C-alpha positions in Angstrom: 41.0 -44.2 -106.7 44.1 -42.7 -106.3 46.1 -40.8 -109.3 48.7 -38.9 -108.2 50.1 -37.3 -104.8 50.6 -33.8 -104.5 53.4 -33.3 -101.4 54.0 -30.0 -99.6 56.3 -30.1 -97.4 56.5 -26.4 -95.6 57.7 -25.0 -92.7 56.3 -23.2 -89.6 53.9 -20.9 -89.8 51.8 -20.7 -93.0 51.7 -22.4 -96.2 49.2 -21.2 -98.9 47.9 -24.1 -101.6 44.9 -24.1 -103.9 43.4 -21.4 -102.3 43.8 -23.4 -98.5 45.9 -22.0 -95.5 47.8 -25.4 -93.5 49.9 -24.9 -90.8 50.7 -27.2 -88.1 53.1 -27.4 -85.1 55.5 -29.8 -83.2 53.3 -32.2 -80.9 50.1 -31.5 -83.0 48.4 -34.6 -83.9 46.1 -32.4 -86.9 46.3 -29.2 -88.7 44.4 -26.5 -87.3 41.8 -26.6 -89.7 41.2 -30.5 -88.8 41.3 -33.0 -91.2 38.4 -35.6 -91.7 40.3 -38.1 -90.2 43.5 -38.4 -88.5 46.5 -41.8 -89.3 48.5 -43.0 -86.3 52.4 -41.4 -87.0 55.2 -42.4 -85.0 57.3 -38.6 -85.4 55.5 -35.5 -83.8 54.1 -33.5 -86.9 55.9 -30.0 -87.9 55.0 -30.2 -91.1 52.1 -31.0 -93.7 51.6 -33.1 -97.0 48.9 -32.3 -98.8 47.9 -35.3 -101.1 45.2 -34.5 -104.0 42.6 -37.0 -105.2 40.9 -37.4 -108.4 38.4 -39.7 -108.3 35.4 -40.2 -110.9 33.2 -40.5 -107.6 31.9 -36.5 -106.2 34.2 -35.0 -103.9 34.6 -36.6 -100.4 36.8 -34.3 -98.9 37.5 -30.5 -99.8 35.6 -29.4 -102.6 38.4 -27.4 -104.2 40.7 -29.1 -104.3 39.9 -32.3 -102.6 42.6 -33.1 -100.4 43.7 -34.2 -97.0 46.3 -33.6 -94.7 49.1 -36.2 -92.9 51.6 -34.8 -91.3 54.9 -35.9 -91.5 59.1 -35.6 -90.6 61.1 -32.8 -89.9 63.3 -34.1 -92.2 62.1 -32.9 -95.5 61.8 -29.1 -94.4 63.9 -27.9 -97.5 61.9 -30.0 -100.1 59.0 -27.6 -101.6 57.0 -29.3 -104.2 57.4 -32.8 -105.7 54.5 -35.2 -107.9 54.9 -38.0 -106.7 53.8 -41.6 -108.9 53.8 -45.2 -108.4 56.9 -45.7 -110.2 58.6 -42.2 -110.1 61.2 -41.4 -107.6 62.4 -37.9 -106.2 65.6 -36.3 -106.9 66.5 -33.5 -104.6 69.2 -31.1 -106.0 71.0 -31.9 -102.2 72.0 -35.2 -102.4 72.4 -35.2 -98.5 68.6 -35.2 -97.9 67.7 -37.9 -100.7 68.0 -40.8 -98.9 65.9 -39.3 -96.0 63.4 -38.0 -98.5 63.4 -41.2 -100.1 62.1 -42.6 -97.4 59.2 -40.0 -95.9 57.8 -39.5 -99.9 57.9 -43.5 -99.4 55.8 -43.3 -96.0 53.5 -40.6 -97.5 52.9 -42.5 -100.4 52.2 -45.6 -98.1 50.0 -43.6 -96.4 48.1 -42.9 -99.7 47.1 -46.3 -100.4 46.0 -47.0 -96.9 43.6 -44.1 -97.2 42.2 -45.2 -101.0 41.6 -48.7 -99.5 39.7 -46.9 -96.6 37.6 -44.9 -99.0 36.9 -47.7 -101.3 36.1 -49.7 -97.9 34.0 -47.2 -96.3 32.8 -45.1 -99.1 32.3 -41.5 -99.2 34.2 -39.9 -95.9 32.4 -37.3 -94.0 33.3 -33.3 -95.7 36.1 -31.9 -93.7 35.5 -28.3 -91.8 37.1 -25.6 -94.1 39.1 -22.8 -93.2 36.7 -20.1 -92.9 33.5 -21.0 -90.4 30.2 -21.5 -91.9 28.4 -20.0 -89.1 29.8 -16.2 -90.0 29.1 -12.9 -87.2 27.6 -11.3 -90.6 25.3 -15.0 -91.4 24.5 -14.5 -87.7 22.8 -10.8 -88.1 21.2 -11.7 -91.1 19.7 -14.7 -89.7 18.8 -12.5 -86.6 17.3 -9.7 -89.1 15.9 -12.4 -90.6 14.4 -14.3 -87.6 13.1 -10.8 -86.0 11.2 -9.7 -89.1 9.1 -12.7 -89.2 8.6 -12.8 -85.7 7.6 -8.8 -85.9 5.1 -10.0 -88.6 4.0 -12.6 -87.0 2.9 -10.7 -83.8 1.5 -7.7 -86.1 -1.1 -10.6 -88.1 -1.8 -11.9 -84.5 -2.9 -8.1 -82.9 -4.4 -7.3 -86.2 -6.4 -10.6 -87.2 -6.9 -12.7 -84.3 -6.4 -11.5 -80.8 -9.1 -9.2 -81.6 -11.7 -11.5 -82.7 -11.4 -14.0 -79.7 -13.1 -12.7 -76.8 -11.8 -14.8 -73.7 -14.4 -15.4 -70.8 -12.4 -13.9 -67.4 -13.9 -15.7 -64.0 -14.2 -13.9 -60.8 -15.5 -14.7 -57.5 -16.2 -11.7 -55.2 -17.2 -11.5 -52.1 -19.7 -8.7 -50.5 -19.6 -8.1 -47.3 -23.6 -6.8 -47.3 -24.9 -9.1 -49.6 -27.8 -10.7 -48.2 -28.0 -14.8 -48.2 -30.5 -14.6 -50.9 -28.5 -13.6 -53.4 -25.5 -15.7 -52.6 -23.9 -17.6 -56.1 -25.5 -14.9 -58.2 -23.9 -14.5 -61.4 -23.4 -11.5 -63.4 -22.0 -11.0 -66.8 -20.4 -8.0 -67.5 -20.0 -6.3 -70.6 -18.6 -3.3 -72.4 -17.1 -0.7 -75.2 -19.0 -2.3 -78.1 -17.2 0.3 -80.6 -19.8 -0.8 -83.0 -18.6 0.9 -86.3 -18.4 -2.0 -89.1 -19.3 -5.3 -90.0 -16.4 -6.7 -88.1 -17.1 -5.1 -84.5 -21.0 -6.6 -85.4 -19.4 -9.9 -85.8 -17.5 -9.6 -82.4 -20.6 -8.5 -80.7 -22.7 -11.1 -82.0 -20.1 -13.8 -80.9 -20.1 -12.0 -77.7 -23.8 -12.3 -77.0 -24.0 -15.4 -77.9 -21.4 -16.8 -75.8 -23.1 -14.7 -72.7 -26.1 -16.3 -73.7 -24.6 -20.0 -73.1 -23.0 -19.2 -69.9 -26.6 -18.4 -68.4 -25.9 -15.4 -66.0 -28.8 -14.2 -63.4 -28.2 -10.7 -65.1 -26.3 -9.0 -66.9 -24.5 -5.0 -66.9 -23.3 -3.2 -69.7 -20.8 -0.1 -68.7 -20.8 2.0 -72.1 -19.4 2.9 -75.4 -21.8 1.4 -77.8 -20.9 3.3 -80.4 -17.3 5.2 -81.5 -17.4 8.9 -81.7 -13.8 8.9 -84.2 -11.3 11.5 -84.3 -12.8 12.8 -87.7 -16.6 11.7 -87.2 -19.5 13.6 -85.9 -21.4 12.9 -82.8 -24.6 12.6 -85.3 -23.2 9.8 -87.8 -21.4 7.9 -84.7 -25.2 7.9 -83.6 -26.7 6.0 -86.1 -24.9 3.0 -85.0 -26.8 3.1 -81.8 -29.5 1.0 -83.5 -27.2 -2.0 -85.0 -25.7 -2.7 -81.6 -29.1 -2.3 -80.0 -30.4 -4.9 -82.3 -27.5 -7.6 -81.2 -27.7 -7.2 -77.7 -31.2 -7.4 -77.7 -30.5 -10.8 -78.0 -29.1 -11.1 -74.6 -31.3 -13.2 -72.1 -30.9 -12.9 -68.3 -33.8 -13.5 -66.0 -33.0 -10.8 -63.9 -32.8 -7.9 -66.2 -30.2 -6.3 -68.9 -28.9 -3.0 -66.7 -26.4 -0.1 -68.6 -25.4 3.2 -68.6 -23.4 5.4 -71.4 -19.8 5.9 -72.0 -17.7 8.7 -73.1 -18.6 7.8 -76.6 -21.8 7.9 -76.8 -22.1 11.6 -76.9 -25.6 11.7 -78.1 -26.9 10.8 -74.7 -30.3 11.1 -75.2 -30.8 9.2 -78.5 -28.4 6.6 -77.6 -30.2 5.7 -74.5 -33.8 5.8 -75.9 -32.5 3.4 -78.7 -31.5 1.0 -76.0 -34.7 1.4 -74.0 -36.5 0.4 -77.2 -34.7 -3.0 -77.3 -35.2 -3.7 -73.9 -32.0 -2.9 -72.1 -32.4 -0.2 -68.7 -30.2 2.5 -69.2 -29.2 4.3 -65.8 -28.8 7.4 -66.2 -28.0 8.9 -62.6 -30.7 6.6 -61.1 -31.2 3.1 -59.5 -33.1 0.0 -59.6 -33.9 -3.1 -57.6 -34.1 -6.8 -58.0 -35.4 -8.8 -55.9 -34.8 -12.5 -54.7 -37.2 -14.2 -51.4 -37.8 -10.7 -50.4 -34.0 -9.8 -50.4 -33.1 -6.9 -52.6 -30.3 -5.6 -54.5 -29.6 -2.6 -55.5 -28.3 -1.1 -59.2 -27.6 1.7 -59.6 -25.9 3.6 -62.4 -24.2 7.4 -63.6 -23.6 9.1 -66.6 -20.4 9.7 -68.3 -18.0 10.5 -65.6 -15.5 12.3 -68.7 -18.4 14.2 -69.6 -19.2 16.1 -66.4 -23.0 14.3 -66.3 -22.0 11.6 -63.4 -24.2 12.2 -59.8 -23.8 9.9 -57.5 -26.0 11.3 -54.5 -28.4 11.5 -57.2 -27.8 7.9 -58.5 -28.0 7.3 -54.8 -30.9 8.5 -53.3 -33.7 6.5 -51.9 -32.0 3.3 -51.8 -32.0 2.0 -48.0 -28.7 2.8 -46.1 -28.2 -0.9 -44.9 -28.9 -2.1 -48.9 -26.4 -4.0 -50.7 -25.5 -2.1 -53.9 -23.9 -2.1 -57.7 -22.9 0.8 -59.2 -22.5 0.6 -63.5 -20.1 3.3 -64.0 -18.3 3.6 -67.4 -14.6 5.1 -66.0 -12.9 2.8 -63.2 -11.2 5.9 -61.6 -14.3 6.9 -60.5 -13.9 4.2 -57.7 -12.0 6.5 -56.0 -15.1 9.0 -55.5 -17.4 6.0 -55.3 -15.8 4.4 -52.5 -17.0 7.2 -49.6 -20.5 6.5 -50.7 -22.6 3.4 -49.5 -21.3 1.0 -52.9 -20.5 -2.4 -52.6 -19.2 -3.4 -55.6 -18.3 -1.2 -59.0 -18.1 -2.5 -62.8 -16.5 -0.6 -65.1 -14.8 -0.7 -68.7 -13.4 2.6 -70.8 -9.7 0.9 -70.5 -9.7 -2.0 -73.2 -7.0 -2.8 -71.2 -4.7 -0.6 -72.3 -5.8 -2.6 -76.0 -1.7 -3.3 -76.3 -0.2 -4.4 -73.5 3.9 -5.0 -74.1 5.2 -7.8 -71.5 7.6 -6.0 -68.5 6.2 -2.0 -70.4 2.9 -2.9 -70.1 0.3 -0.7 -71.7 1.7 2.5 -74.1 -1.5 4.3 -73.6 -4.2 4.5 -71.4 -7.2 7.1 -71.6 -8.0 9.3 -69.0 -9.7 8.2 -65.5 -8.7 4.7 -66.2 -4.8 5.0 -65.7 -5.2 3.5 -62.2 -7.3 1.0 -62.3 -7.6 -0.2 -66.0 -8.3 -3.9 -65.2 -9.0 -7.0 -63.5 -10.4 -6.7 -59.8 -9.3 -4.4 -57.2 -10.0 -3.0 -53.5 -10.5 0.1 -53.3 -10.9 1.1 -49.8 -14.7 -0.7 -48.9 -15.2 -0.5 -52.4 -15.0 -3.7 -54.5 -14.0 -2.8 -58.0 -13.7 -5.0 -61.4 -12.1 -3.4 -64.5 -13.1 -5.6 -68.1 -11.0 -5.1 -71.0 -14.1 -5.0 -72.8 -14.9 -6.0 -76.7 -14.0 -3.4 -79.3 -11.5 -1.0 -80.3 -10.8 2.4 -81.1 -8.4 4.6 -83.1 -6.3 1.3 -84.5 -8.6 -1.9 -85.0 -5.6 -4.2 -83.5 -5.4 -5.6 -79.7 -2.1 -7.2 -78.5 -2.0 -8.7 -74.9 -5.0 -7.7 -74.0 -7.5 -10.0 -75.8 -11.3 -8.9 -75.7 -13.1 -9.8 -72.5 -16.7 -11.2 -71.5 -16.4 -11.1 -67.8 -18.7 -14.0 -65.5 -18.9 -12.8 -62.1 -20.0 -14.7 -59.2 -21.3 -13.2 -56.0 -20.9 -14.5 -52.4 -22.6 -13.6 -49.4 -20.1 -13.4 -45.7 -20.9 -15.9 -43.3 -22.5 -12.5 -41.3 -24.8 -11.6 -44.0 -28.3 -9.8 -43.3 -30.8 -11.7 -44.9 -33.7 -10.2 -46.8 -36.6 -12.0 -45.1 
């Protein structure tokens, strides 16, 4: 309950009491620091009365001291501080103000009593707003830094631990003008950039193999980089990973076969190619094969790595009838600028990893040579259709951001005027 009242009647602009600043102007109904509630008064507020409340319950206003702000009349402007008890009367030195001060102090006391009844009736009041804001610029900056740091840590965890281990299936339909009607609807699973060099990469390849088999493709195309040639390693040690990679890929199944080419990391080309072929993968080194359906043929050709200077498309296409549809496997996608001048209908490539890190708006900070023009997805390069997959593995840093591992599932469509193989 209310024990006593301390009244501070102060003139404009500011008076400090108990660590708090109070200021009221003519015509205002509440002080600038906003009292928790206001009572109707007949006179315009100019000065501020401060009521100190001592209660056995927890403070229901300002924590130190507990206070309620009440406006009073201008007639008390010369009274600096008075303690008022229920039975006490103020006695200012200047008698001219005695009756006026008595009137206003009595009004304050009556207001305090009404405040006490209001508190007892409604319980604890809502805390008043303190003079200093709860959310300062310093707190805002501190919260922003903390939030930004948490976001960066979350993104880093996703890029290092989650995204590189979760391949996604990209489905695309590609129409080829020279594709025989017998091959309309042919499905091709396209995998690339395995970079087998650790247990984690083995788990990723194993998962990709299971997912690819679940898609039940007609044909599977592999476009290189089965091992990883690190900056501090050598070709021989890298080639040792060709066998465990080939063992994993041997679990792939497609009725029309599995075809592949080598990449720029597969620099022990003869050893790696022989190992893959031992496990049922046809490696096309400037060579071609065909698949047949109802008498129609679709030619699958492949070139050696372009960066190594071993690619020879003339040799790869030699012997293919000029009118037949041809699919080219080439590790580097920018080789499409060369292939577009040959009798090639579709080129499948990898190499770029989609940038591996693909920042919003800015794009990939780095793309390898011969993967900067066509780094991902489907492109039409003159008469040539090109698809570049993001691949599965990683190099340099085992992270991916905005460029998850990819299993490509292509459906080939023939044009209405496509030739028939019969």
